[in-house]
Gaussian input, Z-matrix of N, CA and C with variables (Angstrom, degrees):
# hf/3-21g

backbone

0 1
 N
 C     1     B1
 C     2     B2     1     A1
 N     3     B3     2     A2     1     D1
 C     4     B4     3     A3     2     D2
 C     5     B5     4     A4     3     D3
 N     6     B6     5     A5     4     D4
 C     7     B7     6     A6     5     D5
 C     8     B8     7     A7     6     D6
 N     9     B9     8     A8     7     D7
 C    10    B10     9     A9     8     D8
 C    11    B11    10    A10     9     D9
 N    12    B12    11    A11    10    D10
 C    13    B13    12    A12    11    D11
 C    14    B14    13    A13    12    D12
 N    15    B15    14    A14    13    D13
 C    16    B16    15    A15    14    D14
 C    17    B17    16    A16    15    D15
 N    18    B18    17    A17    16    D16
 C    19    B19    18    A18    17    D17
 C    20    B20    19    A19    18    D18
 N    21    B21    20    A20    19    D19
 C    22    B22    21    A21    20    D20
 C    23    B23    22    A22    21    D21
 N    24    B24    23    A23    22    D22
 C    25    B25    24    A24    23    D23
 C    26    B26    25    A25    24    D24
 N    27    B27    26    A26    25    D25
 C    28    B28    27    A27    26    D26
 C    29    B29    28    A28    27    D27
 N    30    B30    29    A29    28    D28
 C    31    B31    30    A30    29    D29
 C    32    B32    31    A31    30    D30
 N    33    B33    32    A32    31    D31
 C    34    B34    33    A33    32    D32
 C    35    B35    34    A34    33    D33
 N    36    B36    35    A35    34    D34
 C    37    B37    36    A36    35    D35
 C    38    B38    37    A37    36    D36
 N    39    B39    38    A38    37    D37
 C    40    B40    39    A39    38    D38
 C    41    B41    40    A40    39    D39
 N    42    B42    41    A41    40    D40
 C    43    B43    42    A42    41    D41
 C    44    B44    43    A43    42    D42
 N    45    B45    44    A44    43    D43
 C    46    B46    45    A45    44    D44
 C    47    B47    46    A46    45    D45
 N    48    B48    47    A47    46    D46
 C    49    B49    48    A48    47    D47
 C    50    B50    49    A49    48    D48
 N    51    B51    50    A50    49    D49
 C    52    B52    51    A51    50    D50
 C    53    B53    52    A52    51    D51
 N    54    B54    53    A53    52    D52
 C    55    B55    54    A54    53    D53
 C    56    B56    55    A55    54    D54
 N    57    B57    56    A56    55    D55
 C    58    B58    57    A57    56    D56
 C    59    B59    58    A58    57    D57
 N    60    B60    59    A59    58    D58
 C    61    B61    60    A60    59    D59
 C    62    B62    61    A61    60    D60
 N    63    B63    62    A62    61    D61
 C    64    B64    63    A63    62    D62
 C    65    B65    64    A64    63    D63
 N    66    B66    65    A65    64    D64
 C    67    B67    66    A66    65    D65
 C    68    B68    67    A67    66    D66
 N    69    B69    68    A68    67    D67
 C    70    B70    69    A69    68    D68
 C    71    B71    70    A70    69    D69
 N    72    B72    71    A71    70    D70
 C    73    B73    72    A72    71    D71
 C    74    B74    73    A73    72    D72
 N    75    B75    74    A74    73    D73
 C    76    B76    75    A75    74    D74
 C    77    B77    76    A76    75    D75
 N    78    B78    77    A77    76    D76
 C    79    B79    78    A78    77    D77
 C    80    B80    79    A79    78    D78
 N    81    B81    80    A80    79    D79
 C    82    B82    81    A81    80    D80
 C    83    B83    82    A82    81    D81
 N    84    B84    83    A83    82    D82
 C    85    B85    84    A84    83    D83
 C    86    B86    85    A85    84    D84
 N    87    B87    86    A86    85    D85
 C    88    B88    87    A87    86    D86
 C    89    B89    88    A88    87    D87
 N    90    B90    89    A89    88    D88
 C    91    B91    90    A90    89    D89
 C    92    B92    91    A91    90    D90
 N    93    B93    92    A92    91    D91
 C    94    B94    93    A93    92    D92
 C    95    B95    94    A94    93    D93
 N    96    B96    95    A95    94    D94
 C    97    B97    96    A96    95    D95
 C    98    B98    97    A97    96    D96
 N    99    B99    98    A98    97    D97
 C   100   B100    99    A99    98    D98
 C   101   B101   100   A100    99    D99
 N   102   B102   101   A101   100   D100
 C   103   B103   102   A102   101   D101
 C   104   B104   103   A103   102   D102
 N   105   B105   104   A104   103   D103
 C   106   B106   105   A105   104   D104
 C   107   B107   106   A106   105   D105
 N   108   B108   107   A107   106   D106
 C   109   B109   108   A108   107   D107
 C   110   B110   109   A109   108   D108
 N   111   B111   110   A110   109   D109
 C   112   B112   111   A111   110   D110
 C   113   B113   112   A112   111   D111
 N   114   B114   113   A113   112   D112
 C   115   B115   114   A114   113   D113
 C   116   B116   115   A115   114   D114
 N   117   B117   116   A116   115   D115
 C   118   B118   117   A117   116   D116
 C   119   B119   118   A118   117   D117
 N   120   B120   119   A119   118   D118
 C   121   B121   120   A120   119   D119
 C   122   B122   121   A121   120   D120
 N   123   B123   122   A122   121   D121
 C   124   B124   123   A123   122   D122
 C   125   B125   124   A124   123   D123

   B1=1.4520
   B2=1.5306
   B3=1.2953
   B4=1.4500
   B5=1.5235
   B6=1.3265
   B7=1.4643
   B8=1.5255
   B9=1.3388
   B10=1.4639
   B11=1.5121
   B12=1.3206
   B13=1.4592
   B14=1.5256
   B15=1.3073
   B16=1.4673
   B17=1.5272
   B18=1.3342
   B19=1.4585
   B20=1.5246
   B21=1.3178
   B22=1.4619
   B23=1.5250
   B24=1.3292
   B25=1.4671
   B26=1.5193
   B27=1.3228
   B28=1.4704
   B29=1.5245
   B30=1.3356
   B31=1.4688
   B32=1.5243
   B33=1.3175
   B34=1.4640
   B35=1.5259
   B36=1.3273
   B37=1.4634
   B38=1.5209
   B39=1.3222
   B40=1.4668
   B41=1.5224
   B42=1.3449
   B43=1.4575
   B44=1.5200
   B45=1.3140
   B46=1.4626
   B47=1.5225
   B48=1.3200
   B49=1.4565
   B50=1.5244
   B51=1.3244
   B52=1.4630
   B53=1.5231
   B54=1.3211
   B55=1.4741
   B56=1.5329
   B57=1.3178
   B58=1.4563
   B59=1.5262
   B60=1.3191
   B61=1.4648
   B62=1.5298
   B63=1.3158
   B64=1.4619
   B65=1.5261
   B66=1.3296
   B67=1.4669
   B68=1.5255
   B69=1.3204
   B70=1.4666
   B71=1.5272
   B72=1.3336
   B73=1.4659
   B74=1.5295
   B75=1.3269
   B76=1.4547
   B77=1.5216
   B78=1.3407
   B79=1.4624
   B80=1.5256
   B81=1.3314
   B82=1.4579
   B83=1.5262
   B84=1.3271
   B85=1.4503
   B86=1.5293
   B87=1.3193
   B88=1.4631
   B89=1.5266
   B90=1.3253
   B91=1.4655
   B92=1.5217
   B93=1.3241
   B94=1.4642
   B95=1.5290
   B96=1.3240
   B97=1.4576
   B98=1.5256
   B99=1.3103
   B100=1.4709
   B101=1.5158
   B102=1.3306
   B103=1.4565
   B104=1.5252
   B105=1.3449
   B106=1.4576
   B107=1.5222
   B108=1.3061
   B109=1.4673
   B110=1.5236
   B111=1.3173
   B112=1.4620
   B113=1.5164
   B114=1.3165
   B115=1.4676
   B116=1.5167
   B117=1.3187
   B118=1.4613
   B119=1.5173
   B120=1.3311
   B121=1.4615
   B122=1.5205
   B123=1.3050
   B124=1.4666
   B125=1.4965
   A1=108.66
   A2=116.27
   A3=120.84
   A4=110.87
   A5=115.64
   A6=120.32
   A7=111.87
   A8=117.26
   A9=120.31
   A10=112.66
   A11=116.90
   A12=119.74
   A13=111.33
   A14=116.54
   A15=119.40
   A16=111.02
   A17=115.39
   A18=120.50
   A19=110.63
   A20=116.72
   A21=121.03
   A22=111.10
   A23=116.80
   A24=120.48
   A25=111.68
   A26=116.40
   A27=120.20
   A28=110.55
   A29=115.97
   A30=120.16
   A31=110.23
   A32=116.92
   A33=120.68
   A34=112.06
   A35=117.75
   A36=121.54
   A37=111.51
   A38=116.42
   A39=121.66
   A40=112.73
   A41=116.64
   A42=119.96
   A43=113.03
   A44=116.23
   A45=121.17
   A46=110.27
   A47=115.69
   A48=120.62
   A49=109.56
   A50=115.28
   A51=119.91
   A52=109.77
   A53=116.26
   A54=121.34
   A55=110.70
   A56=117.05
   A57=121.00
   A58=111.48
   A59=116.55
   A60=120.78
   A61=110.09
   A62=116.27
   A63=120.66
   A64=110.98
   A65=116.80
   A66=120.83
   A67=111.18
   A68=116.44
   A69=120.77
   A70=111.95
   A71=116.40
   A72=120.75
   A73=113.21
   A74=116.75
   A75=119.71
   A76=113.36
   A77=116.01
   A78=121.61
   A79=107.70
   A80=116.24
   A81=119.64
   A82=111.03
   A83=115.80
   A84=120.43
   A85=109.77
   A86=116.49
   A87=120.87
   A88=110.90
   A89=117.49
   A90=121.05
   A91=110.38
   A92=116.48
   A93=120.68
   A94=109.62
   A95=116.53
   A96=121.34
   A97=110.79
   A98=116.52
   A99=120.32
   A100=111.80
   A101=116.68
   A102=120.00
   A103=110.27
   A104=116.40
   A105=121.55
   A106=110.52
   A107=117.54
   A108=121.93
   A109=110.84
   A110=116.80
   A111=120.62
   A112=111.46
   A113=118.31
   A114=119.76
   A115=110.26
   A116=118.03
   A117=121.50
   A118=112.04
   A119=116.98
   A120=121.28
   A121=112.91
   A122=118.83
   A123=121.09
   A124=111.72
   D1=135.73
   D2=-179.77
   D3=-80.13
   D4=157.88
   D5=-177.96
   D6=-59.82
   D7=-39.00
   D8=-178.71
   D9=-61.64
   D10=-47.56
   D11=-178.95
   D12=-70.66
   D13=-35.99
   D14=177.71
   D15=-65.70
   D16=-44.59
   D17=178.52
   D18=-61.17
   D19=-43.33
   D20=179.89
   D21=-62.26
   D22=-44.40
   D23=179.99
   D24=-62.17
   D25=-47.31
   D26=-178.88
   D27=-65.82
   D28=-41.60
   D29=179.51
   D30=-60.11
   D31=-44.21
   D32=178.93
   D33=-66.57
   D34=-40.78
   D35=178.49
   D36=-61.36
   D37=-38.34
   D38=-177.32
   D39=-86.92
   D40=-7.02
   D41=-179.65
   D42=69.88
   D43=31.20
   D44=-177.71
   D45=-95.10
   D46=146.66
   D47=176.22
   D48=-84.47
   D49=161.68
   D50=175.15
   D51=-60.87
   D52=-37.49
   D53=-179.72
   D54=-61.58
   D55=-44.82
   D56=-179.14
   D57=-64.44
   D58=-44.88
   D59=178.62
   D60=-62.45
   D61=-41.23
   D62=179.20
   D63=-60.26
   D64=-43.67
   D65=178.18
   D66=-62.14
   D67=-43.28
   D68=-179.69
   D69=-63.96
   D70=-37.14
   D71=-177.33
   D72=-90.09
   D73=-10.05
   D74=179.52
   D75=74.46
   D76=32.61
   D77=177.25
   D78=-126.49
   D79=173.25
   D80=179.14
   D81=-79.11
   D82=159.02
   D83=175.81
   D84=-63.09
   D85=-33.07
   D86=178.61
   D87=-63.44
   D88=-36.17
   D89=177.35
   D90=-62.17
   D91=-45.40
   D92=178.11
   D93=-61.33
   D94=-43.55
   D95=178.80
   D96=-60.20
   D97=-43.80
   D98=178.84
   D99=-62.53
   D100=-42.91
   D101=178.70
   D102=-61.22
   D103=-43.16
   D104=-179.97
   D105=-65.90
   D106=-40.12
   D107=-179.46
   D108=-66.90
   D109=-40.27
   D110=179.79
   D111=-61.51
   D112=-35.88
   D113=-179.64
   D114=-72.56
   D115=-25.10
   D116=-179.38
   D117=-81.11
   D118=-25.49
   D119=-175.41
   D120=-82.67
   D121=-16.80
   D122=-175.32
   D123=-91.04

């Protein structure tokens, strides 16, 4: 499983927003969005 799809699954299970995950990881919300989008395109 790729990091993007795993992150998306866990984020959805926990009810977390992309913004919240981005703050926790110290990255932009756009980065989280890109990771999530990449897992959907493959």
